GULOLUM-144495 format. One line per 10 residues: number of its first residue (from 1); for each residue x, y negated, z negated of C-alpha. Coordinates in steps of 0.1 Angstrom, whole numbers. Layout:
BEGIN
NUM = X,Y,Z ~ ... .
This chain:
BEGIN
1 = -1159,-764,-1819 ~ -1178,-760,-1850 ~ -1170,-767,-1889 ~ -1191,-736,-1900 ~ -1165,-710,-1880 ~ -1168,-685,-1886 ~ -1203,-675,-1885 ~ -1214,-645,-1902 ~ -1214,-625,-1865 ~ -1181,-637,-1855 .
11 = -1167,-623,-1891 ~ -1177,-589,-1882 ~ -1157,-587,-1852 ~ -1127,-606,-1866 ~ -1128,-579,-1892 ~ -1134,-552,-1868 ~ -1104,-568,-1846 ~ -1081,-567,-1879 ~ -1086,-533,-1890 ~ -1077,-521,-1856 .
21 = -1043,-543,-1857 ~ -1038,-526,-1893 ~ -1036,-496,-1883 ~ -1017,-497,-1851 ~ -990,-520,-1862 ~ -982,-496,-1894 ~ -967,-473,-1862 ~ -944,-505,-1854 ~ -911,-515,-1872 ~ -908,-545,-1893 .
31 = -904,-566,-1866 ~ -938,-560,-1854 ~ -959,-556,-1882 ~ -992,-569,-1894 ~ -978,-598,-1917 ~ -961,-610,-1885 ~ -995,-609,-1866 ~ -1014,-624,-1894 ~ -987,-654,-1896 ~ -989,-657,-1856 .
41 = -1032,-654,-1864 ~ -1027,-686,-1890 ~ -1008,-706,-1866 ~ -1023,-703,-1841 ~ -1054,-712,-1855 ~ -1037,-744,-1869 ~ -1026,-753,-1834 ~ -1061,-752,-1822 ~ -1074,-773,-1848 ~ -1049,-798,-1844 .
51 = -1056,-797,-1805 ~ -1091,-804,-1809 ~ -1083,-836,-1826 ~ -1073,-852,-1794 ~ -1101,-835,-1768 ~ -1135,-841,-1762 ~ -1156,-809,-1777 ~ -1163,-794,-1742 ~ -1125,-795,-1739 ~ -1118,-779,-1773 .
61 = -1103,-745,-1779 ~ -1126,-717,-1787 ~ -1115,-709,-1824 ~ -1130,-670,-1824 ~ -1108,-667,-1788 ~ -1081,-680,-1804 ~ -1081,-655,-1834 ~ -1089,-626,-1819 ~ -1064,-629,-1792 ~ -1039,-635,-1819 .
71 = -1048,-605,-1839 ~ -1047,-581,-1810 ~ -1014,-602,-1790 ~ -991,-571,-1800 ~ -1013,-541,-1803 ~ -1002,-532,-1768 ~ -967,-546,-1767 ~ -948,-527,-1740 ~ -920,-523,-1764 ~ -940,-498,-1783 .
81 = -969,-482,-1760 ~ -961,-471,-1718 ~ -970,-489,-1692 ~ -998,-469,-1685 ~ -1013,-475,-1720 ~ -1011,-513,-1715 ~ -1022,-515,-1681 ~ -1058,-525,-1688 ~ -1064,-543,-1720 ~ -1099,-551,-1713 .
91 = -1108,-513,-1710 ~ -1084,-508,-1739 ~ -1105,-532,-1763 ~ -1140,-529,-1747 ~ -1150,-501,-1771 ~ -1139,-523,-1803 ~ -1158,-554,-1786 ~ -1192,-530,-1778 ~ -1189,-513,-1816 ~ -1188,-549,-1833 .
101 = -1215,-561,-1814 ~ -1237,-530,-1823 ~ -1229,-534,-1857 ~ -1242,-571,-1860 ~ -1212,-591,-1847 ~ -1209,-612,-1817 ~ -1214,-602,-1784 ~ -1181,-609,-1766 ~ -1189,-587,-1736 ~ -1221,-602,-1728 .
111 = -1207,-636,-1731 ~ -1178,-630,-1713 ~ -1151,-638,-1741 ~ -1140,-602,-1744 ~ -1124,-604,-1707 ~ -1106,-639,-1720 ~ -1093,-621,-1747 ~ -1081,-595,-1728 ~ -1063,-616,-1704 ~ -1046,-638,-1728 .
121 = -1033,-605,-1745 ~ -1019,-591,-1712 ~ -1000,-626,-1702 ~ -990,-641,-1738 ~ -957,-626,-1742 ~ -921,-641,-1731 ~ -910,-614,-1707 ~ -945,-618,-1690 ~ -943,-652,-1684 ~ -903,-649,-1673 .
131 = -920,-624,-1644 ~ -948,-645,-1633 ~ -924,-677,-1629 ~ -897,-658,-1612 ~ -927,-644,-1586 ~ -943,-677,-1584 ~ -973,-666,-1598 ~ -985,-690,-1627 ~ -1017,-700,-1615 ~ -1041,-728,-1628 .
141 = -1057,-709,-1655 ~ -1021,-699,-1668 ~ -1013,-734,-1670 ~ -1047,-745,-1683 ~ -1060,-722,-1709 ~ -1057,-738,-1742 ~ -1065,-707,-1761 ~ -1036,-688,-1745 ~ -1012,-715,-1754 ~ -1023,-716,-1789 .
151 = -1016,-681,-1792 ~ -983,-682,-1772 ~ -969,-712,-1790 ~ -979,-692,-1824 ~ -961,-660,-1815 ~ -930,-679,-1800 ~ -929,-698,-1832 ~ -926,-670,-1855 ~ -892,-659,-1831 ~ -872,-689,-1844 .
161 = -863,-701,-1880 ~ -856,-678,-1910 ~ -883,-650,-1897 ~ -866,-653,-1861 ~ -834,-639,-1874 ~ -850,-617,-1900 ~ -872,-602,-1873 ~ -845,-600,-1844 ~ -824,-579,-1869 ~ -852,-554,-1880 .
171 = -856,-546,-1843 ~ -822,-544,-1833 ~ -820,-518,-1864 ~ -854,-500,-1854 ~ -837,-491,-1817 ~ -801,-490,-1831 ~ -789,-521,-1810 ~ -757,-535,-1822 ~ -759,-572,-1843 ~ -729,-581,-1822 .
181 = -701,-568,-1798 ~ -672,-579,-1780 ~ -682,-595,-1745 ~ -664,-566,-1726 ~ -687,-538,-1744 ~ -713,-523,-1726 ~ -740,-532,-1751 ~ -728,-565,-1753 ~ -761,-579,-1732 ~ -784,-559,-1758 .
191 = -770,-570,-1788 ~ -787,-591,-1814 ~ -764,-619,-1812 ~ -772,-622,-1773 ~ -807,-622,-1775 ~ -807,-654,-1795 ~ -786,-669,-1764 ~ -812,-650,-1741 ~ -845,-662,-1757 ~ -845,-676,-1790 .
201 = -825,-705,-1785 ~ -848,-717,-1758 ~ -881,-709,-1774 ~ -884,-747,-1785 ~ -886,-759,-1749 ~ -906,-738,-1734 ~ -939,-742,-1761 ~ -967,-758,-1747 ~ -989,-777,-1770 ~ -978,-809,-1789 .
211 = -983,-795,-1823 ~ -967,-765,-1815 ~ -935,-787,-1799 ~ -935,-808,-1833 ~ -930,-775,-1853 ~ -905,-761,-1832 ~ -883,-792,-1836 ~ -885,-792,-1872 ~ -867,-759,-1870 ~ -837,-773,-1849 .
221 = -807,-796,-1855 ~ -799,-825,-1827 ~ -773,-800,-1810 ~ -799,-773,-1801 ~ -787,-748,-1828 ~ -814,-734,-1857 ~ -820,-751,-1891 ~ -828,-716,-1907 ~ -829,-724,-1943 ~ -853,-756,-1945 .
231 = -880,-761,-1969 ~ -912,-772,-1958 ~ -933,-793,-1977 ~ -962,-772,-1987 ~ -985,-765,-2021 ~ -988,-785,-2051 ~ -967,-811,-2062 ~ -958,-846,-2067 ~ -952,-871,-2041 ~ -929,-900,-2055 .
241 = -915,-931,-2041 ~ -881,-943,-2051 ~ -853,-969,-2043 ~ -840,-972,-2009 ~ -809,-952,-2009 ~ -814,-932,-2040 ~ -833,-900,-2029 ~ -810,-880,-2044 ~ -806,-893,-2074 ~ -843,-894,-2077 .
251 = -845,-862,-2072 ~ -821,-853,-2100 ~ -836,-874,-2125 ~ -873,-862,-2114 ~ -858,-825,-2123 ~ -846,-835,-2158 ~ -879,-854,-2165 ~ -903,-827,-2152 ~ -882,-797,-2167 ~ -886,-816,-2200 .
261 = -925,-824,-2197 ~ -929,-790,-2185 ~ -914,-770,-2212 ~ -934,-793,-2234 ~ -966,-786,-2215 ~ -964,-751,-2209 ~ -937,-736,-2232 ~ -918,-704,-2212 ~ -914,-681,-2242 ~ -881,-672,-2255 .
271 = -867,-636,-2245 ~ -869,-619,-2276 ~ -838,-608,-2291 ~ -851,-580,-2311 ~ -827,-555,-2288 ~ -795,-577,-2291 ~ -773,-570,-2317 ~ -771,-594,-2345 ~ -737,-604,-2363 ~ -741,-594,-2401 .
281 = -717,-611,-2426 ~ -714,-582,-2450 ~ -701,-558,-2422 ~ -666,-548,-2417 ~ -646,-565,-2389 ~ -625,-540,-2364 ~ -638,-517,-2339 ~ -677,-524,-2348 ~ -675,-561,-2340 ~ -661,-555,-2308 .
291 = -687,-531,-2298 ~ -713,-552,-2311 ~ -698,-582,-2292 ~ -699,-564,-2261 ~ -731,-549,-2264 ~ -746,-585,-2272 ~ -729,-596,-2240 ~ -741,-570,-2219 ~ -780,-576,-2232 ~ -775,-611,-2222 .
301 = -770,-600,-2187 ~ -799,-579,-2187 ~ -823,-611,-2198 ~ -843,-619,-2168 ~ -835,-653,-2152 ~ -855,-686,-2161 ~ -875,-693,-2128 ~ -875,-727,-2113 ~ -905,-743,-2116 ~ -898,-772,-2096 .
311 = -882,-777,-2062 ~ -873,-804,-2038 ~ -888,-804,-2001 ~ -868,-820,-1977 ~ -888,-853,-1964 ~ -859,-868,-1938 ~ -880,-903,-1950 ~ -865,-928,-1969 ~ -878,-939,-2004 ~ -901,-908,-2002 .
321 = -895,-876,-2025 ~ -916,-847,-2027 ~ -912,-822,-2055 ~ -931,-791,-2052 ~ -947,-771,-2085 ~ -952,-734,-2095 ~ -973,-720,-2116 ~ -984,-728,-2145 ~ -976,-762,-2137 ~ -1002,-785,-2128 .
331 = -994,-818,-2110 ~ -1019,-836,-2123 ~ -1015,-829,-2158 ~ -977,-836,-2158 ~ -983,-870,-2140 ~ -1007,-882,-2163 ~ -989,-870,-2194 ~ -958,-888,-2185 ~ -980,-918,-2175 ~ -991,-921,-2210 .
341 = -959,-917,-2226 ~ -947,-943,-2204 ~ -978,-965,-2211 ~ -973,-958,-2249 ~ -935,-962,-2248 ~ -921,-985,-2219 ~ -899,-962,-2213 ~ -899,-940,-2181 ~ -868,-920,-2186 ~ -861,-926,-2145 .
351 = -838,-953,-2129 ~ -851,-949,-2094 ~ -884,-932,-2093 ~ -918,-956,-2088 ~ -950,-945,-2079 ~ -958,-911,-2086 ~ -988,-894,-2069 ~ -997,-856,-2080 ~ -1012,-833,-2054 ~ -1032,-805,-2066 .
361 = -1028,-783,-2031 ~ -1018,-790,-1992 ~ -1028,-784,-1962 ~ -1020,-792,-1925 ~ -1030,-827,-1914 ~ -1064,-819,-1894 ~ -1100,-825,-1903 ~ -1114,-789,-1907 ~ -1084,-782,-1930 ~ -1084,-813,-1948 .
371 = -1122,-813,-1957 ~ -1120,-777,-1965 ~ -1092,-783,-1992 ~ -1114,-817,-2003 ~ -1143,-794,-2013 ~ -1122,-765,-2030 ~ -1099,-792,-2051 ~ -1134,-808,-2060 ~ -1155,-778,-2068 ~ -1124,-774,-2092 .
381 = -1129,-805,-2109 ~ -1165,-806,-2112 ~ -1163,-774,-2126 ~ -1151,-788,-2159 ~ -1183,-811,-2165 ~ -1209,-793,-2139 ~ -1239,-814,-2154 ~ -1224,-849,-2153 ~ -1227,-870,-2119 ~ -1195,-887,-2112 .
391 = -1188,-923,-2094 ~ -1157,-920,-2073 ~ -1138,-936,-2049 ~ -1115,-920,-2018 ~ -1081,-935,-2019 ~ -1062,-926,-1983 ~ -1026,-934,-1977 ~ -1009,-925,-1945 ~ -970,-919,-1934 ~ -955,-913,-1906 .
401 = -987,-901,-1890 ~ -1010,-913,-1860 ~ -1030,-885,-1854 ~ -1061,-891,-1880 ~ -1073,-924,-1886 ~ -1090,-935,-1917 ~ -1121,-946,-1905 ~ -1129,-913,-1888 ~ -1112,-892,-1918 ~ -1129,-911,-1951 .
411 = -1167,-901,-1939 ~ -1155,-866,-1934 ~ -1141,-863,-1966 ~ -1172,-883,-1984 ~ -1191,-856,-1967 ~ -1171,-828,-1991 ~ -1184,-846,-2026 ~ -1216,-826,-2036 ~ -1248,-844,-2035 ~ -1256,-863,-2072 .
421 = -1221,-881,-2075 ~ -1223,-917,-2059 ~ -1194,-941,-2043 ~ -1181,-968,-2067 ~ -1154,-988,-2045 ~ -1151,-1015,-2080 ~ -1148,-989,-2111 ~ -1152,-954,-2102 ~ -1146,-925,-2127 ~ -1128,-903,-2102 .
431 = -1103,-911,-2078 ~ -1100,-887,-2049 ~ -1064,-892,-2039 ~ -1057,-879,-2001 ~ -1018,-879,-1995 ~ -1009,-877,-1953 ~ -976,-874,-1943 ~ -960,-862,-1915 ~ -983,-827,-1907 ~ -992,-825,-1941 .
441 = -1020,-834,-1963 ~ -1018,-831,-2002 ~ -1052,-840,-2022 ~ -1061,-848,-2061 ~ -1084,-861,-2082 ~ -1070,-882,-2113 ~ -1088,-908,-2133 ~ -1081,-945,-2144 ~ -1058,-948,-2112 ~ -1061,-987,-2112 .
451 = -1061,-993,-2147 ~ -1028,-970,-2148 ~ -1016,-991,-2119 ~ -1016,-966,-2093 ~ -993,-944,-2113 ~ -966,-970,-2106 ~ -943,-958,-2138 ~ -918,-990,-2134 ~ -948,-1013,-2130 ~ -963,-998,-2163 .
461 = -932,-1000,-2184 ~ -925,-1037,-2168 ~ -964,-1046,-2183 ~ -954,-1029,-2218 ~ -924,-1043,-2222 ~ -933,-1080,-2215 ~ -963,-1075,-2236 ~ -943,-1062,-2265 ~ -918,-1095,-2259 ~ -947,-1117,-2262 .
471 = -951,-1126,-2226 ~ -981,-1124,-2201 ~ -979,-1091,-2182 ~ -996,-1079,-2150 ~ -1035,-1076,-2152 ~ -1041,-1036,-2146 ~ -1076,-1041,-2133 ~ -1081,-1040,-2096 ~ -1112,-1065,-2101 ~ -1090,-1092,-2118 .
481 = -1059,-1084,-2093 ~ -1057,-1068,-2061 ~ -1022,-1063,-2061 ~ -1022,-1042,-2092 ~ -991,-1022,-2093 ~ -976,-1034,-2063 ~ -950,-1055,-2070 ~ -925,-1075,-2047 ~ -914,-1043,-2025 ~ -884,-1024,-2035 .
491 = -891,-999,-2011 ~ -911,-995,-1977 ~ -938,-969,-1981 ~ -948,-965,-1946 ~ -981,-979,-1949 ~ -1002,-1012,-1944 ~ -1026,-1029,-1969 ~ -1053,-1009,-1956 ~ -1032,-977,-1958 ~ -1030,-969,-1923 .
501 = -995,-957,-1910 ~ -974,-985,-1898 ~ -954,-979,-1869 .
């Protein structure tokens, strides 16, 4: 699998396939639209890249095959086209592949991937698999084709969770099927609720890739029923370690702290009151006052609600909290401003929060996506001073994750740093913070990380207060104290001294 995917030639075929997909899916209902297909494409590629981490190069899935099969997988769905139209996917898609090749794209007919893609499209569906199992026709290809498995799992993952509910309701509405009926109703078997028991609640047990199974588990409770509303860790935000057993209180105090800092750094414009009637001391009372009060209340009701800029994302892990942020909040500026405030005052404004680690952006924890994200984050930071050559150090922390190893990942991350910038492990100007938690990786670039005791606000406040009291504080420089910012552990952060995840 190449890290330069997609090439220029591959991009031509992908664009042609996506154009056909968009035109076709526009005729279908919202349960099978272009947005569904794009979600499947994204998940299938994520699964393929993650699977590749554990396979030798000659056994890794072909990303172009996965992406094209995902893009085309619902075009010949028998719910929308006749059996005759869907009978020969290769013949149907052949003009697409030939035209793309003639326009400078990869020649998938010549290298036989066109037949493989068509075969995946033909076999991807749940109903086709049921028929093959019933007929005893599951063959070695079906059992072993990783590209098929990535697309199948991605398609099925989009049928559970919140999107699964919405898609099931959308399709039932489109074909005029009831959402629910009594058991003695002849339409009971075709109702939307029955579809959950026939298929959707069984999906997690029929997935084939290991990362796909892990994604499915996140959407189900222990009793087998789906969790539809759980937030996933995503986007920019702040990782926070805290006192064990105080995670909920930590979230509450962080909301207060971050909202206060956010309002100071990125003020929310007050909704103007120009159209709201004001009280006037020199006007007579009576009916006019009542009308004004009613008008005032109505105007207040019409004001737009203030959008929440911070949200807690469930980690299901003791001592670890993740607060996601929305624009214009910059997590790095948010955290460093708070650190400087604590450094100057010795007051943390929190009781249970310990280390704050900003995340500028996040991605799935596999090498291709991590390196792509690292390159993007670094480009943005270095663009602020394009002529300067920095020294840097990569700070990698891994929690609850055992796929990526630091000895393999750090060299790949180093390749993302443009030439001219040099490594300095003792006193770097920039620290590239890489936080891997379960299946998510977050990255940011900061300064003075060791000087500011690894952004541990408890340590910074303690050191400040000890100095003010005339006592000898902890030494903040890493070179003088290797354990800087690491007091006797109040919490278990799930990492060893080298940053590797512990069992």
